[in-house]
PyMOL commands that place a pseudoatom at each C-alpha (Angstrom):
pseudoatom trace, name=CA, resn=MET, resi=1, chain=A, elem=C, hetatm=0, pos=[87.255, 171.720, 82.187]
pseudoatom trace, name=CA, resn=GLN, resi=2, chain=A, elem=C, hetatm=0, pos=[84.216, 170.693, 83.711]
pseudoatom trace, name=CA, resn=ALA, resi=3, chain=A, elem=C, hetatm=0, pos=[82.887, 169.059, 87.154]
pseudoatom trace, name=CA, resn=PRO, resi=4, chain=A, elem=C, hetatm=0, pos=[81.803, 165.772, 87.323]
pseudoatom trace, name=CA, resn=ALA, resi=5, chain=A, elem=C, hetatm=0, pos=[77.547, 166.255, 87.695]
pseudoatom trace, name=CA, resn=ARG, resi=6, chain=A, elem=C, hetatm=0, pos=[76.773, 165.743, 91.630]
pseudoatom trace, name=CA, resn=LYS, resi=7, chain=A, elem=C, hetatm=0, pos=[75.239, 162.628, 93.342]
pseudoatom trace, name=CA, resn=LEU, resi=8, chain=A, elem=C, hetatm=0, pos=[74.962, 160.784, 95.966]
pseudoatom trace, name=CA, resn=THR, resi=9, chain=A, elem=C, hetatm=0, pos=[76.557, 156.985, 95.712]
pseudoatom trace, name=CA, resn=THR, resi=10, chain=A, elem=C, hetatm=0, pos=[74.374, 153.945, 96.684]
pseudoatom trace, name=CA, resn=HIS, resi=11, chain=A, elem=C, hetatm=0, pos=[75.804, 153.836, 100.254]
pseudoatom trace, name=CA, resn=GLN, resi=12, chain=A, elem=C, hetatm=0, pos=[75.599, 157.977, 100.601]
pseudoatom trace, name=CA, resn=GLN, resi=13, chain=A, elem=C, hetatm=0, pos=[72.362, 157.282, 99.873]
pseudoatom trace, name=CA, resn=ALA, resi=14, chain=A, elem=C, hetatm=0, pos=[71.436, 153.958, 102.701]
pseudoatom trace, name=CA, resn=VAL, resi=15, chain=A, elem=C, hetatm=0, pos=[73.458, 156.091, 105.363]
pseudoatom trace, name=CA, resn=LEU, resi=16, chain=A, elem=C, hetatm=0, pos=[71.367, 159.853, 105.043]
pseudoatom trace, name=CA, resn=ILE, resi=17, chain=A, elem=C, hetatm=0, pos=[68.083, 157.489, 104.946]
pseudoatom trace, name=CA, resn=GLN, resi=18, chain=A, elem=C, hetatm=0, pos=[69.223, 155.861, 108.001]
pseudoatom trace, name=CA, resn=VAL, resi=19, chain=A, elem=C, hetatm=0, pos=[69.984, 159.015, 109.820]
pseudoatom trace, name=CA, resn=LEU, resi=20, chain=A, elem=C, hetatm=0, pos=[66.873, 160.467, 108.704]
pseudoatom trace, name=CA, resn=LEU, resi=21, chain=A, elem=C, hetatm=0, pos=[64.806, 157.596, 109.695]
pseudoatom trace, name=CA, resn=ALA, resi=22, chain=A, elem=C, hetatm=0, pos=[65.193, 158.712, 113.707]
pseudoatom trace, name=CA, resn=PHE, resi=23, chain=A, elem=C, hetatm=0, pos=[63.420, 161.855, 112.000]
pseudoatom trace, name=CA, resn=PRO, resi=24, chain=A, elem=C, hetatm=0, pos=[59.809, 161.402, 110.972]
pseudoatom trace, name=CA, resn=ASP, resi=25, chain=A, elem=C, hetatm=0, pos=[57.302, 163.728, 109.855]
pseudoatom trace, name=CA, resn=GLN, resi=26, chain=A, elem=C, hetatm=0, pos=[59.952, 166.349, 108.897]
pseudoatom trace, name=CA, resn=ARG, resi=27, chain=A, elem=C, hetatm=0, pos=[58.790, 168.828, 106.024]
pseudoatom trace, name=CA, resn=VAL, resi=28, chain=A, elem=C, hetatm=0, pos=[60.899, 169.641, 103.533]
pseudoatom trace, name=CA, resn=ALA, resi=29, chain=A, elem=C, hetatm=0, pos=[61.127, 171.302, 99.894]
pseudoatom trace, name=CA, resn=ILE, resi=30, chain=A, elem=C, hetatm=0, pos=[63.544, 171.416, 97.211]
pseudoatom trace, name=CA, resn=GLU, resi=31, chain=A, elem=C, hetatm=0, pos=[65.404, 173.822, 95.010]
pseudoatom trace, name=CA, resn=SER, resi=32, chain=A, elem=C, hetatm=0, pos=[67.527, 173.456, 92.041]
pseudoatom trace, name=CA, resn=SER, resi=33, chain=A, elem=C, hetatm=0, pos=[69.029, 175.659, 90.322]
pseudoatom trace, name=CA, resn=PRO, resi=34, chain=A, elem=C, hetatm=0, pos=[68.209, 175.989, 86.561]
pseudoatom trace, name=CA, resn=ALA, resi=35, chain=A, elem=C, hetatm=0, pos=[71.830, 177.227, 86.253]
pseudoatom trace, name=CA, resn=ALA, resi=36, chain=A, elem=C, hetatm=0, pos=[72.938, 174.136, 87.352]
pseudoatom trace, name=CA, resn=THR, resi=37, chain=A, elem=C, hetatm=0, pos=[73.594, 171.281, 84.879]
pseudoatom trace, name=CA, resn=ASP, resi=38, chain=A, elem=C, hetatm=0, pos=[73.600, 168.872, 87.405]
pseudoatom trace, name=CA, resn=ALA, resi=39, chain=A, elem=C, hetatm=0, pos=[70.657, 170.022, 89.558]
pseudoatom trace, name=CA, resn=ALA, resi=40, chain=A, elem=C, hetatm=0, pos=[67.848, 168.638, 89.181]
pseudoatom trace, name=CA, resn=PRO, resi=41, chain=A, elem=C, hetatm=0, pos=[69.015, 165.115, 89.084]
pseudoatom trace, name=CA, resn=TYR, resi=42, chain=A, elem=C, hetatm=0, pos=[70.987, 165.993, 92.600]
pseudoatom trace, name=CA, resn=ALA, resi=43, chain=A, elem=C, hetatm=0, pos=[67.293, 167.237, 93.459]
pseudoatom trace, name=CA, resn=GLN, resi=44, chain=A, elem=C, hetatm=0, pos=[66.206, 163.743, 92.287]
pseudoatom trace, name=CA, resn=ASN, resi=45, chain=A, elem=C, hetatm=0, pos=[68.221, 161.764, 94.839]
pseudoatom trace, name=CA, resn=PHE, resi=46, chain=A, elem=C, hetatm=0, pos=[67.362, 164.068, 97.919]
pseudoatom trace, name=CA, resn=GLN, resi=47, chain=A, elem=C, hetatm=0, pos=[64.005, 163.794, 96.954]
pseudoatom trace, name=CA, resn=ALA, resi=48, chain=A, elem=C, hetatm=0, pos=[64.063, 159.540, 97.036]
pseudoatom trace, name=CA, resn=ILE, resi=49, chain=A, elem=C, hetatm=0, pos=[66.276, 159.838, 99.994]
pseudoatom trace, name=CA, resn=PHE, resi=50, chain=A, elem=C, hetatm=0, pos=[63.727, 161.560, 102.354]
pseudoatom trace, name=CA, resn=LYS, resi=51, chain=A, elem=C, hetatm=0, pos=[60.968, 160.283, 100.434]
pseudoatom trace, name=CA, resn=ALA, resi=52, chain=A, elem=C, hetatm=0, pos=[62.018, 156.987, 101.908]
pseudoatom trace, name=CA, resn=CYS, resi=53, chain=A, elem=C, hetatm=0, pos=[62.271, 158.207, 105.325]
pseudoatom trace, name=CA, resn=GLY, resi=54, chain=A, elem=C, hetatm=0, pos=[58.975, 159.250, 105.566]
pseudoatom trace, name=CA, resn=TRP, resi=55, chain=A, elem=C, hetatm=0, pos=[59.107, 162.766, 104.662]
pseudoatom trace, name=CA, resn=ASP, resi=56, chain=A, elem=C, hetatm=0, pos=[56.826, 164.665, 103.688]
pseudoatom trace, name=CA, resn=VAL, resi=57, chain=A, elem=C, hetatm=0, pos=[58.996, 166.390, 100.417]
pseudoatom trace, name=CA, resn=GLU, resi=58, chain=A, elem=C, hetatm=0, pos=[57.318, 169.341, 98.509]
pseudoatom trace, name=CA, resn=PRO, resi=59, chain=A, elem=C, hetatm=0, pos=[57.584, 168.394, 94.717]
pseudoatom trace, name=CA, resn=SER, resi=60, chain=A, elem=C, hetatm=0, pos=[60.919, 169.889, 93.385]
pseudoatom trace, name=CA, resn=SER, resi=61, chain=A, elem=C, hetatm=0, pos=[60.981, 173.415, 91.955]
pseudoatom trace, name=CA, resn=PRO, resi=62, chain=A, elem=C, hetatm=0, pos=[63.363, 175.719, 89.992]
pseudoatom trace, name=CA, resn=ALA, resi=63, chain=A, elem=C, hetatm=0, pos=[64.979, 178.308, 92.448]
pseudoatom trace, name=CA, resn=ASP, resi=64, chain=A, elem=C, hetatm=0, pos=[64.949, 181.632, 91.604]
pseudoatom trace, name=CA, resn=SER, resi=65, chain=A, elem=C, hetatm=0, pos=[68.142, 183.651, 90.745]
pseudoatom trace, name=CA, resn=ARG, resi=66, chain=A, elem=C, hetatm=0, pos=[68.766, 182.576, 95.210]
pseudoatom trace, name=CA, resn=GLY, resi=67, chain=A, elem=C, hetatm=0, pos=[69.136, 178.932, 94.035]
pseudoatom trace, name=CA, resn=ASP, resi=68, chain=A, elem=C, hetatm=0, pos=[72.019, 180.455, 91.891]
pseudoatom trace, name=CA, resn=SER, resi=69, chain=A, elem=C, hetatm=0, pos=[74.449, 180.424, 94.826]
pseudoatom trace, name=CA, resn=PRO, resi=70, chain=A, elem=C, hetatm=0, pos=[77.514, 177.688, 94.705]
pseudoatom trace, name=CA, resn=GLY, resi=71, chain=A, elem=C, hetatm=0, pos=[76.550, 174.646, 96.516]
pseudoatom trace, name=CA, resn=LEU, resi=72, chain=A, elem=C, hetatm=0, pos=[73.938, 173.276, 98.514]
pseudoatom trace, name=CA, resn=ALA, resi=73, chain=A, elem=C, hetatm=0, pos=[72.305, 175.256, 101.026]
pseudoatom trace, name=CA, resn=ILE, resi=74, chain=A, elem=C, hetatm=0, pos=[69.789, 174.547, 104.063]
pseudoatom trace, name=CA, resn=VAL, resi=75, chain=A, elem=C, hetatm=0, pos=[66.882, 177.297, 103.798]
pseudoatom trace, name=CA, resn=VAL, resi=76, chain=A, elem=C, hetatm=0, pos=[64.823, 178.554, 106.453]
pseudoatom trace, name=CA, resn=SER, resi=77, chain=A, elem=C, hetatm=0, pos=[62.440, 180.523, 107.784]
pseudoatom trace, name=CA, resn=ASP, resi=78, chain=A, elem=C, hetatm=0, pos=[62.887, 180.783, 111.234]
pseudoatom trace, name=CA, resn=ASP, resi=79, chain=A, elem=C, hetatm=0, pos=[65.512, 183.174, 113.023]
pseudoatom trace, name=CA, resn=HIS, resi=80, chain=A, elem=C, hetatm=0, pos=[68.381, 180.631, 111.640]
pseudoatom trace, name=CA, resn=GLN, resi=81, chain=A, elem=C, hetatm=0, pos=[66.851, 177.318, 114.024]
pseudoatom trace, name=CA, resn=LEU, resi=82, chain=A, elem=C, hetatm=0, pos=[67.356, 174.147, 111.769]
pseudoatom trace, name=CA, resn=PRO, resi=83, chain=A, elem=C, hetatm=0, pos=[64.843, 171.944, 112.319]
pseudoatom trace, name=CA, resn=ALA, resi=84, chain=A, elem=C, hetatm=0, pos=[66.940, 168.916, 113.650]
pseudoatom trace, name=CA, resn=GLY, resi=85, chain=A, elem=C, hetatm=0, pos=[66.219, 166.549, 110.356]
pseudoatom trace, name=CA, resn=ALA, resi=86, chain=A, elem=C, hetatm=0, pos=[67.917, 169.279, 108.286]
pseudoatom trace, name=CA, resn=GLU, resi=87, chain=A, elem=C, hetatm=0, pos=[70.640, 169.240, 111.011]
pseudoatom trace, name=CA, resn=ALA, resi=88, chain=A, elem=C, hetatm=0, pos=[71.064, 165.807, 110.593]
pseudoatom trace, name=CA, resn=LEU, resi=89, chain=A, elem=C, hetatm=0, pos=[70.935, 165.868, 107.450]
pseudoatom trace, name=CA, resn=ARG, resi=90, chain=A, elem=C, hetatm=0, pos=[74.178, 169.002, 106.999]
pseudoatom trace, name=CA, resn=ASP, resi=91, chain=A, elem=C, hetatm=0, pos=[76.145, 166.596, 109.673]
pseudoatom trace, name=CA, resn=ALA, resi=92, chain=A, elem=C, hetatm=0, pos=[75.633, 163.450, 107.423]
pseudoatom trace, name=CA, resn=LEU, resi=93, chain=A, elem=C, hetatm=0, pos=[76.343, 164.627, 104.462]
pseudoatom trace, name=CA, resn=ARG, resi=94, chain=A, elem=C, hetatm=0, pos=[80.235, 166.838, 106.088]
pseudoatom trace, name=CA, resn=ILE, resi=95, chain=A, elem=C, hetatm=0, pos=[80.524, 162.735, 106.480]
pseudoatom trace, name=CA, resn=TYR, resi=96, chain=A, elem=C, hetatm=0, pos=[80.983, 163.089, 102.736]
pseudoatom trace, name=CA, resn=HIS, resi=97, chain=A, elem=C, hetatm=0, pos=[82.851, 166.226, 102.719]
pseudoatom trace, name=CA, resn=ILE, resi=98, chain=A, elem=C, hetatm=0, pos=[79.774, 167.955, 100.820]
pseudoatom trace, name=CA, resn=GLU, resi=99, chain=A, elem=C, hetatm=0, pos=[79.557, 171.528, 102.486]
pseudoatom trace, name=CA, resn=VAL, resi=100, chain=A, elem=C, hetatm=0, pos=[76.278, 172.691, 103.397]
pseudoatom trace, name=CA, resn=SER, resi=101, chain=A, elem=C, hetatm=0, pos=[75.308, 176.312, 103.787]
pseudoatom trace, name=CA, resn=THR, resi=102, chain=A, elem=C, hetatm=0, pos=[72.486, 177.307, 106.188]
pseudoatom trace, name=CA, resn=ALA, resi=103, chain=A, elem=C, hetatm=0, pos=[70.415, 180.454, 105.322]
pseudoatom trace, name=CA, resn=CYS, resi=104, chain=A, elem=C, hetatm=0, pos=[67.206, 182.434, 106.849]
pseudoatom trace, name=CA, resn=GLU, resi=105, chain=A, elem=C, hetatm=0, pos=[64.905, 184.004, 104.472]
pseudoatom trace, name=CA, resn=PRO, resi=106, chain=A, elem=C, hetatm=0, pos=[62.136, 185.314, 106.637]
pseudoatom trace, name=CA, resn=ALA, resi=107, chain=A, elem=C, hetatm=0, pos=[59.506, 185.449, 103.626]
pseudoatom trace, name=CA, resn=SER, resi=108, chain=A, elem=C, hetatm=0, pos=[60.653, 181.405, 102.505]
pseudoatom trace, name=CA, resn=ARG, resi=109, chain=A, elem=C, hetatm=0, pos=[57.844, 179.763, 100.915]
pseudoatom trace, name=CA, resn=ILE, resi=110, chain=A, elem=C, hetatm=0, pos=[57.830, 176.751, 103.984]
pseudoatom trace, name=CA, resn=GLY, resi=111, chain=A, elem=C, hetatm=0, pos=[56.739, 177.423, 106.888]
pseudoatom trace, name=CA, resn=SER, resi=112, chain=A, elem=C, hetatm=0, pos=[57.802, 176.972, 110.752]
pseudoatom trace, name=CA, resn=GLY, resi=113, chain=A, elem=C, hetatm=0, pos=[59.184, 173.628, 111.459]
pseudoatom trace, name=CA, resn=ALA, resi=114, chain=A, elem=C, hetatm=0, pos=[60.339, 172.996, 107.730]
pseudoatom trace, name=CA, resn=PHE, resi=115, chain=A, elem=C, hetatm=0, pos=[63.466, 173.338, 105.736]
pseudoatom trace, name=CA, resn=VAL, resi=116, chain=A, elem=C, hetatm=0, pos=[63.815, 174.342, 101.923]
pseudoatom trace, name=CA, resn=LEU, resi=117, chain=A, elem=C, hetatm=0, pos=[66.604, 172.393, 99.852]
pseudoatom trace, name=CA, resn=ARG, resi=118, chain=A, elem=C, hetatm=0, pos=[68.539, 174.457, 97.957]
pseudoatom trace, name=CA, resn=ILE, resi=119, chain=A, elem=C, hetatm=0, pos=[71.067, 172.957, 95.124]
pseudoatom trace, name=CA, resn=GLY, resi=120, chain=A, elem=C, hetatm=0, pos=[72.627, 175.636, 93.568]
pseudoatom trace, name=CA, resn=THR, resi=121, chain=A, elem=C, hetatm=0, pos=[75.672, 175.448, 90.664]
pseudoatom trace, name=CA, resn=HIS, resi=122, chain=A, elem=C, hetatm=0, pos=[78.718, 173.351, 91.467]
pseudoatom trace, name=CA, resn=VAL, resi=123, chain=A, elem=C, hetatm=0, pos=[81.621, 173.930, 93.629]
pseudoatom trace, name=CA, resn=GLN, resi=124, chain=A, elem=C, hetatm=0, pos=[85.134, 171.956, 92.934]
for i in range(1, 124): cmd.bond("trace and resi %d" % i, "trace and resi %d" % (i + 1))
show_as sticks, trace
zoom trace
């Protein structure tokens, strides 16, 4: 049995926008796993939210093999220091029981003060 496609409800999107508006000028990139059929539309949900908040959003791109990991991950290049906007995103998603892991990749393509939202395969 296949899990239903991931997507954020209109209410969830509105709440996320309200929470994230407090963190202007955040830089973020979105990566989605080509192995997950729902990853690209889910990435579009997040891209719309980030743009509505006035964030600097790098266009969505397919993740490399690391993006095939399950669930959502916030990836930073600074020794596990999450930008405030990333922490707020993680905490707001947890309200809806959407778990987000964190990872540090020093060779990440995104610089200091920014983060990557990586959308991997769906977990149940």
